N, C-alpha and C positions, 0 to 999 in steps of 0.2 A: 541773175537767177530768176527762173520762171516762177510766177506767182499763181496761186489756185485759190478759187472760191468754190463754195458749195450752194447750189439752190435746192432747197428741200421742197418737192412737190407734196401737196396734201389734197385739198379739194380744188385744185387750180391745174387740171391736166390739159394744158394747151401751150402753144407757143406765141400766138397772137395776144396782144395786150397783156403782157405778163411783167409787171414791174420787178418782181424779185429776180427774174431771169436777166432782164436788161441791166439791172443794177450790179448783178454778179459779174456780168461780162465787162462792164465798165470798171469794176474793181480789180480785176485780175486778168492774167494772160490766158488761163484756162479755167474751165468751169466743170464741176461735176454735177450733172443733173440727176438728182437722187430721189428715188421713191423707196420708202420703207413699208413692207407688209408687216404691220405693227401687231404683235401679239395682244396688246391691250385692247385694240379695236375688236378683235375677235372675243376676248373675255367680257367686254362691255356689251355684247350683243348686237353690234352694228354689222358685223360681217356675215351677211345672210346670202343665200344662193343667187337671188336676182341681182343684188348689187355687186356680188363677186363676179358674176358674169359680165356685166356692164363694165366694171372696172378692168377686167382683163382686156376687153376691147379697146378701152380708153388708153391703157398703158402701151398696148401694141401700136396704136396710132401715134401716140406721143413719141414712142421710139422711133418710128418711121419717119416722122416730121424732123426729129433731131439728126438722124442719119442723112437725111436730105440736106442738112446744113453742116455736114462733116463731123457730127457728134453721134451720141447714143444715149439711151437712158441706162443709168446704173440702178440695179435693183437690189435690195437686201432684204432679208427676212429676220425678224427678231424684235426685241424691245427697241422702240425707235430712238431713244436717247443713246443706248449703247451703240446702235448701228452707225448713227450720225457721227458719233465721237470716234468710232474705229476708222471711218472714211477720213475724217479730219486728220487722224494720225497717219494714215497711210499716204496721204497726199500732201501733208504739211500745209493744209488750207488755213487761210488767215481769217476768213469770214464765212458764215452760213447765212444765206438769205431765205426768208420765210414769209409766207402771206399770213396776215393776222387772222385768227380764228375768233369765234364769239362764244361758243359753248363753254361751260365749266370744264369739260374734258380737254378741250383745245388750250385753254388758258393755263391749266395745270401743267400740260405737257410742254407748253411753251416755257414756263418758268423753270421746270426741271431740266430742260435743254439749255436754257441760258446759263444756269448755275454750273452744269457739267462742262459746257464749252469755256466758261470763264477760267475753270481750273486748268484748262488745256492752253490758255492764252489765246483762245479764238473768240471773235465777237460774233453775237447773234443780231442780225439786222431784220427787223420785223416790218413788213410793209402793209399799210392800210389800203382799203379800196380796191382789192383784188378778188375777193369773194362776193362782195356787194357792190352796188353802184356808188353808194355814199357810205363811208366808214361809220360804224356805230359810234355814237357820241359826237359826230360831226355837227349835228344840230340838236339843241336841247331847249326846252322851255325854261323860262326864268325861274331859278331856284330849284330846279329838279335835274335828275341826271338823264332822263329819257322822257319821251312822249308816251303817254298811256292811252291816247285816242289817235285814230289814224287821220282823220280830216286835218287837224292842226299840223300834224306831222307832215302830211302830204304838201301843204302850202309852203312850209319851210324847206322841205325837200326839193321842191321845184325851184325855189328862189336861190338855193345854194348852188345848184348846178353840179356837174360832175367834171372830173378831170379829163384831159384829152387822152383818147385811146391811142396806145402804142402799137406799132407795127411788129411783125415778127422779126427777129434777128436774121441776118443773111448767113452767118456763120457761127458755130459753137464748137470750139476745140476742147476736147476732153482728154484729161491725163490718163495714163495707163493705170486702171483700177479695176479690181475684180468685181464682177456682177453675178447675181444669180439669174437663172433663166425666168423669162417672163411667164406669168401664169396662163394656163389654158382657158379659153372662153367657153369650153365644154364643161359645164358645172351641173352635177347631179341635183335634181329637184328644183332646177330653175323653171320659171313659167315658160311655156312654149311660145308665147307671143312677145317676147322681149324685143325692145329696139336695139339696134346695134350701137355700141358704145364708140366714143371717140370724136375729137375735135373735127376731123374732116367731114364726118357724117353730120354732126351737129351744125357746122357752117353751111353745108349744102341745104339742110332742112330750114335753116333761118333764111337763107337767100330765097328759098321757094316761098316761105311764109311771107316775106316782104313783098314779093312780086304778085302773089296770088291768094293770100289769106288775110293779111292784117287789115286791109280795107273794109272787110265785112265783120271784123271782131266784135265791134261794139253791138252789132245787130244779132250776131249768131253765136256768141260765146256761151250761151246758156243752153243751147240745142243739144240734147244728149245724143241723138242719133246721127248728127252731122259731123263734119270735121271743122268746126268753127273755131277750135282752139289751136295753139301753136305745137302742142306736144314737146316743147323745148325744155320742160322742167327737169329731166334727167340730165340734160347736157349742162344746165345751170348748177344742178346740184354737185356734180363732179367737177365743175369748173372747166368743162370742154368749150364752153362759151363764156365770154366776158359780159357781165351785166352792164358794164360801162359802154362797150361797143354796142350792145343791143339798144341801149337807151339813145345813143347819139344816132345810129342808123335808122331807128324807127322814127325818131322825131324828124329826121329829114325827109322821111316819106310824107309825113303830114296827114291831117284828116281825123275824123272822129275815131276810126278803128285804132290809128296809131296812138292816139291820146289815151284810149281805154287800155291798150296794151302796156304802155308805159306806166300806167297807174298800177297794174299788176306787179310790175318790177318794183315800184314804190312800196307795195304791200309787203313784198319778200324782204326788202331792207327794214321795213317797220318791225317785222317779227324778229329780225336779227338784232336790231338795236334793243328790243325788249329783253330778249334772252341774255344779251351781252350785260345789261344793267341788272337783271334779275336771273342768274343762273339756276336758281332752285325751281323756277318755273318749268324746267325740263321734266320735273317729276311731282312738283307740288302746285297746288292751286295759286295762280296769280292773285285772284280775289276770291276768297272762299265764301261759300254759302252754308258751310258746315253740313254739307250733304252727308246723309247716311245711306250710301249706295246700296242697293240690293245685291245679294249674291245668288246668282242662278246660273249655274254652268250649262244647263240645257238650253236656256235662252241665248247665252253668249255663243254657244257652239252653232245653234240654228243661224244666228246673224253671221258668224264667220263663214259658214258653208253655203250661204245663199239659199236657205230654206225656211224663211220667216213666214211665207204665205203672202207676202206683199211683193208683187212682181217687180216693181221698180227698185226696191231695196235689193232683192235677190239678184237681179240682173247686174247691178253695180257691183256686188260682191263677187259675182262670178267673173265679170271683166277684170277685176283686180287680180284674181287668182291666175287667170289666163295670160294677162298682158304685163302684170306688175305695174299697172298704171290705171287710174280711174279719173273720169271726167270730174272737174271741180265741182259743178253743180251736184253731181252724184255723191261726191265726198261729204258735202253739207247734208244732203238728205239722210244718208246712212249713219252719219254721226248723230244727227238729231234723234233718229229712231233708237239708237243704242242708249244714248244718255238720258233722253226725256221721255220717249215712249216706253222703253224697257226700264228706264232708270237704273242703268249699270254704270259703273265707274268709267270715266273717259279714258283712264289709263288702259283699260282692256282694249278698247278701240285703237288707241295710239300704238300700243305694242303690236297688235295685228297689222297695222298699216306699216310700221317699221320692219316687220318680218317680210312684207311682200313688195312694198313700193321701191321701185328703182330710184325715184327721186326723193325717198324718205330721209329727210334730215330733221334734227332735233328742233331747230327754230321753227320751221314752217309747220312740221307735223304736230308737235306738242302744242304750239300756240294757237293753231287753227282748231285742234281738238278742244282746247279750253274756250276758245271763242264760241264754239258750238254749245259746249256744256254750260255756258254762262259763268264760268269761273275764270275767264281771261279778260280781254279788253273790250268785248262787245258791250256797247251802251244799252242794248236790249237783252239782258242776260236770260230772260224767261221766254223768249221766242221758241215755238215749236213748229217744225215743218211738217205739214200733213202729207204723207207720201202719195196719197191718192191725188190730192191737189196738185202736187209737184209733178206727178207723172202726166196729168191731163194738160198741164201748162207747157212743160218742156220735152215731152214725147207724145204729142197729141195723137199721132197715128199708131202708136205702140211699136214703132219700128225698133227702137232700142231694146225694149222688153223682149221682143221676139227674137232678136239676134242672140241674146244671151240666156234665155229661158225657153229651151227647145220645146218643153211640154206645152207651151202656150202658142206655138207657132201657127196652129190651126185657127186660132181666134182672130177676128178682124178688129182693127182699130182699137178704140178705147176698152173693148172687152178684155184686152190683154192686160190691162192695169187692175182689174178688179180682184179682190181676194175671192177664193173659191172654197166651198165647203168640201170636206173630205168626200171623195168619191164622184165629184162632178167631173173633174178632170184629173189627169195624173200629175197632181201638184199638191203640195202641202196645204192644209188649212192654216188660216192665220194663228199665230201663236199668242196674239193678244188682240183684244178689241181696242181700236184707236181711242175711243171715248174713255174706256177704263184707264188706259195708259196716261191720257192727258189729266184725268182726275187725280190719279196717284201722284203725278209730278207736281201738280199745283198744290195738293195737300202737303207734299214733302218740303216744298218751298215756302209754305205759309201763305200762299196766294189766295186762300178761301177762308 
């Protein structure tokens, strides 16, 4: 009798270095590669146009990769637990293989699925180290369940090492089971400058990055106008690329740039282990300062729309709307401006980022926002980034500002960074004086 296993894809849309897929192939004669368009994801607010468009490309690419190996992707729509159980009944599958998640949403989903499958006599096999390079909880400080400071985590992370990366399977035999049509990548309201989704594109980008980008990463990663970063974050978020493979291949390259890039992959793991240990950090302060955040929708709207009157802030916010992506240095400075200069709740910024970022995931987005708000793991919780100083340092010739703020393209060099009075140029006047914002923040935090 032919045996069947199911591999449930979630945030791991690839065939290379995919432990659940390889385990499912070892456990059965045939495998159902399954993805469920889950209604709960939409209700939770994660199903936004930019990520929906990228997801469609990633699913199409995954289906093509499986077809090249004799298989195909099976797509279902509806409540995830119900749809997985339906496929198990239809195929008489013995096991379902799944990559371990870290968010409260993923962990609750996993538990519901385990219980439902148990009632059908089907086992759930959960695999660590698929979405992150090192599984959350793999390294912990003595007497605690997670590291709250990055540097000691990094030392243990580097000492622990990562598992060996797996190759893609040569063949995937899929039983006769019904599938819905793949979604279209043409999504209304998606940003016009979105990257193309999928493992094939991601692997090509990574290969190019290794050969012609990573060597300069340590020196150029903060340059706002240049291409000094990898832009691989969307492919990591959707699991089109394996963080384990990225660590191994980057380390084999060697050099200061490679070391700095691997450090960023460790930061990603750090945030995932933090959220895994403290799921409430997705919406509540990791370390509270009892902030009484202001409520000012006009200021929040000006920030979202890129019309604060501070060119570097507005350039970054306009890049986000156009590309569904923002440079990491820009993310830090616009976050500082919202939570410390305007003293508005970090959750306002985090929600806007999740509405637009292709790479927007709960662990990195929420915990980076809290890091900048001083309510997370930052050991200097009251640092404030001055947007003018940041602009002069990381966009010294005003190239980034003029690219995204066309009102200022006629201005030369650093003149493009300066706030302008109403009527001087066709550009908004500053919505706040930086000194006033700093004084208000310091007073609110009891620093004066």
